[in-house]
N, C-alpha and C positions, 0 to 999 in steps of 0.2 A: 461323494463328490457332488452329486446332484443337490443334496441338502445344503452344502456349503455355497453352491452357486445361487440357490434360492434365497439363502440368508443374505448374500451380498446384494441380490436384486432388491430385496425388501429394504435394506439400508439405503440403497441408492434412490429408491422411490420416495422414502421419507426425506432424504436430503434434498432431492429436487422439489418435492412439495413444500418443504420449509423455505427453500430459496425463492420459489414462486410467491409464497405467502409474504415473505419479507419484501420482495420486489413490488408486489401490489400494495402493500402497506405504504411504501414510499411514494407510489403513484397517487395514493390517497392524499398525500401532502402536496405532491408536485402539481397535480391538475388545478386545484383551487388556487395555489400560489401563482401559477401562470395566468389564471383567469383574472386574478386581482392585480396583475401587472407587477408582481414582485420579481425581481431579477434572481433567477436560480442559476448558480454557476456550476453546480455538480449534482449528479444523481448517482449514488454509489450503492452497490450491494456488497456488504462486508466492510471490514476495517483493515488497516495496515497497508502494506505495499500494493500498488495497483497491478493487477494481472493483465487486464485488457480495458481499454477505453476508446471512445470515439466521440468527437464533438458534433453536436447537432445544434446549429444556431449559436446561442450564447451559453448553452449548457453542455458540460462534459458528462457523458453517460459511461459507466464502467463497472467492473467487478474487481473487488479487492481480495486479498489472500485469506483473511480470517473471517469465516462465514458465521459470525455471531450477531448479525444485525445489518443495518444499513442506514443511510442518511441522505438528505438533500441539503445543499449549502445555499442559504438565502442571504443576500446582502443585508447588512444593517440589522442584525438580530437584536442588538442592544442599543439603547439611546445613549448619546454622549452625556457626560456628567454635566450637571447644572453649573453654569459659570465657567470661568477659565481656570481649570485646575491643572497646575503644572505637574509634569511627571515626577518631579522631585518630591512631590507629596506622597508618591506611591512607594514609601519605604516599608520594609517588612514583607514577609512571604505572602501573607494573605492579601494585603493591599496590592501587592504586585500581581496576584492572580486576577483581582478585580480590574486593575488597569490594563493588564494584558488582554482581557476579554473585551474591554472597551476599544483598545487599540486595534485588535483584530477585526472587530465589527466595523470600526471606522475605515480601516484600510480596504475592506471589501467593497466599499461604496466608491465606484468609479465616477469621475467627473461627468455630470449630466444625468446621473442615475439617482441623485439624492432623493427624488420623490418616489423611487421604487424600493426604498428600504422597508424591511419587514416591520420595524417598530413604528413606522408611520401609518400602517393600516389601522382603520377603526377596530375597536375591540372585537366586534362581532365577526369581522373578517379574519382576524388572527385566530379566534377560537375555531372557526371553520377550517382553516388551514391545518391547525394542530390536531383537530379532532378527526380530520379526514383519514389519517392513517389507521387509528384504532377502529373507526367505523368500517373501513375496508375489510379488516380482519373479521369484524362481526358479520358483515355480509357474506364473506367466504364461509364462515362457520355455519350460517343459516343454509347456504347452498349445499355444503358438504353433508350436513345433518339431514337435509332434504333428500339427497341422493341415498344416504344410508338408510333412512327410515322408510321412504316411499319407494326407492328402487330395489334395495337389497332386503329390507325388512330387518327385524331384530328377533333374537331368540326369546321365546317366552314359554312358560309351561303349557302343555296341552292337556286335554282330558284323558289322555292315554297313559296307562300305568307303565313305567319303564322298569321298575324293580319292586320286589316284595321282600321286606325284611323277614328274617327267620325268627328273631327274638326281639324283646323290648329292652332297650337300654336308655337310661336317662340322657338328656341332651348334654349334660355336663360330664358324662362318663369319659374316662380317658381311654377305655377300650372301644374298638370299632368292630370287633368280631365277637360272635356268640360263643359261649362256653356252656358245658353241661350245667343244668340248674337254672339257667336264665329262662324267664317266662316266654312262651311262644308269642309271636306277634299275632294280633287278631286277624290281620289280612291273610296271613298264611293259613291260619286255622280255618278261616271261612272259605278258602279255596280260590282266592283272587290270584290272578296270574299276570306276569308281564305281557303286555300287548292288549290287555283288556281296556276298552274305552268306556269310561263312566258315562252313563246316560242319565241316571237320576240317583239321588240319595234321599232316603226317608220320604219318598214321594215328590221331591222337588227336582224339576228338570235342571240339569247341569250344563252351563255354557263355558265355564272357566274352572280351572283347577282350584282357584281361590274359593269359589263357591262351595265346592265339595269339602275342602279343608275346614271352612267355617262351620259347616254342619257337623262334621265329625268331631271337631274340638268342643262343641257345645253339648255332646251326648256321651260323656264318659260312663261306662258300665251300663249302657242302655242298648239293647238290640235294635239295630236299624237295618232297613232293607236297602240294598244297593243293586241297581239294574245296570248291567254292563253288556257291551256288545263284544262277543267273542266269536271269531271265525265267521262273521257275517250273520250270526244269530244272537238274539238278546237272551241273557241269562240273569236270573235274580239270585243273589246270595244274601244271607243274613250275617251281619258282622256286629260284634260288640266291642266298641272302642275301649281300650284300656286307659285307666287314669294314669297319666305319665307326666313327668317333668319335661316341658318343651320350652324353647325360646319364644318369648313374646314377639309378635310381629305386628307392624302397622298395616294400614289398608293397602299399601303397595307391596307388602311382603318383606319389608326391610326389618331386620332384627332391631328391637328397641334396646336402648342402653340407659343406665342410671346416671346419676350426677358424676360418678367416678369413671364413666365410660365403659362399665362392665355390662355384659349382656343381661337382660332381665329374663327370668324364667317364671313360668306359670304352670299350674297343674291343669291339664286339659285332656280331652279324649285323643287317643292315638291308635291308628290302625297299622301303620308301618308300611306305607306305600309311597313311592316317589314318582313324580311325573316325567314323561318324556318331553323334551323340548321340541318346538317347531319354530321355523322362521316365518314370521308373519309381517307382511307389508303394512305400514301404518298410514293413516290419513294425513293430509297436509296439516291438519290442526294439531298434530302431535309434535311438529318440528319446533315451533317456538318454545313450548314448555320444556323440551329437551335441551334447547340452547340455554334457557333460563336456569335449569338445574345445573348445567355445566358452569355457567357464570357464577352462580352461588357457590359451587364447589371450589372453583379457583379462588374466589374472593376469601373463602374460609381458610384456604391454605396460606394465602398472603397475610391475612390477619394474624395467624398463628405461626408465621414464618420463623421467628426467632427460636421457638421451641422445636419446630420441625427441623431446623438446621442443626440444633443440638442433637436431636435424634439421629440425623444423618452422620454427624461427627462420631457419635458413640458406636454406630454400626460400622463405619469405615475403619475406625481405629480400635474397636473392641469386639466383644462377642455378640452384641445385639444384632437382631435381624432388621433389614430395611422394611419400612412401612410401604406396602405396595401402593398405597394411595398418597404417598408423600411426593415431594418435588423431585424432578428428574432434570438432568442436563440433556443437551442435544445428543450426547453419546448414549445415554440411557434410552431416550426415545428412539434413536436409530436402532439400538439393539432389540427393542421390543418389535419394531417393524420387521427386522430380520428374522426374529423367532416366529412371528406369525407367518411369514412367507415360507419358512422352512418346515412347518408342521405337516407331515405327510397325511395325518389322519383326517384333516378337514378339506373339503372341496375348494376349488379355486375361487368360487363366488364368495365363500366365507373368508378366505384370505383377503380378497379385494375389499370386502366390507370392513374387515379389521383395520386395514391400512387407511381406508377412507375415514374411519372413526378416529384414528390417531391424528390425522391431519385436521379433522374438524375440531378436536379438543385442543390441538396446538394453536389454532386460530383464536379460539376462545381465550386461551392463556395469553396470547399476544394482545388481544383486546383489553383484557382486565389489567394486565401488568403495566401496559403503557399509560393507563389512566391514573396510576399512582401519582399524587400531586407533589412530586419531587423532580427537580432538574437532575439530569438532562432528559428525563422522560417527557413524553408529550403532555402528560398530566401536569407537570410542573409549569410549562408554558401556559396551559389553559388556566391553572390556578392564578398565575400572575396576571393574565388578562382580566379575569373575573375580579381580582382585587383592585385592579386599575379602574374598572367600571364602577365598583362600589365607592372607591375613593372619590372619583370624579362626580358621582351621583350625589354624595354628601356635600361636596364643595358647591355644586350647583344649588342644592336645596338650601344651604345656609349662606348663599351668595358670597362665597369665598373665591379667590383666584383659582383657576384651573391648575391642579398640582402637576399636570403633565403625565407622561408615561411612567410606569413603574420601572425602576432600574434593576432589572434582574441580574445584571452583572455583579451586584453586591452579594449575590448568593453563590458566587463561584467557589468560595471555600467549602460551603456545604455541598455543592455539586461535586467537588473533588472527593469529599468523604463518601458520597453516595456511589461514585464510580469505583472507589477502592472497595467498598463493602460488596457491591454487586460483582466485581471481579473476583473477590475472595470467595463468595458464595458459589460462583460458577466453577472456580477451580476445585472447591471441595466436592461439589456435585459430580464433576467429571471424574475426580479420583474415586469417589464412592461408586460411581457407575462402572468403573473398571475393576476395582478390587472386590466389591460386594454388590453386584447389580441386582435390580429388581428384574425377575425373570418369570416367564410364563411356563417354563418347562420344569 
């Protein structure tokens, strides 16, 4: 019963954190819009039917039933069509979409507020308004990663031995247990024990586990001296690393892969010891690189999104397993938060750190995703404003008439397609997160 309650609490924390992130994203749009005197009629968290709302001045603030985003309504999002174009010209479904967008934009402009329409803003002001939301998520991500790294710290290998293998097995072996006839692991033969702290290897003082691993890997079949601290006293042992097949790792300890995505193996020295992890608080200088790594990771997912969605489909409707590093819906993210909160084996501080990490990554995802240059996302409006600046710049350079604002209403058919695709992907991810979820347990 307690674990169920903890799971629910974890889900609720993620849900509240997501709602706050969305709310602050929209504030990132709202504040500059009001500073630039654009009339904002609505500020809403969610979509669909309104659950609660209250009017403050000229703006209605509220919460809607479907918590999959939010929006602010600014008057005059699209410029009117050039010349007097009768509605009769708007025949056909797609032309009707364009004209409906123009009509809705025009109807939102109340008499006397014509100068407060969004499309009348200079390009740089429109970019600031639309960029304000994603930048708010980026700021939140930096703050949350700062709390995670500097406040809680992150787990990293220590110089203390956590376990000693009994035998030597290749990295590609399907067996994980020793059997009679398997060669004994050099660490066990030398008398190394769990709990020993490595002081030096081959005469080199050791500060990190990676330093000791690098020396061991470079000395296969060569006796080397290891000085360890055991029960408060230093003890020297001689160990001869065995030549064994191991996964190749980069300077950060990440397993390297080939062009096909398969792990690369190399023949290196192997002792058969594993490190204990310790939580270490990081300096402020580690925050931005961590945010950058997450931004690059999310961007990589988006670039390969079609293939990743195919993988999700195959997992949801077939025997394939879900990619733990693949895309998730809000259902999947909430489930992970619930699992972290319900794990009895980890302390409360580690649970809190895990939830903070999820919310930080969520804000990175909101930042990157909203910058995709497609309507109705913020990036689509930013791309339209930039194209307008380029077009006007060339017109000025070649002394041509000002072409005026870019008519983004013409992109409504594409926008509808994007909405349908995003809705379909969301539905697939939600289904997959229910029937075959990514799980920590």
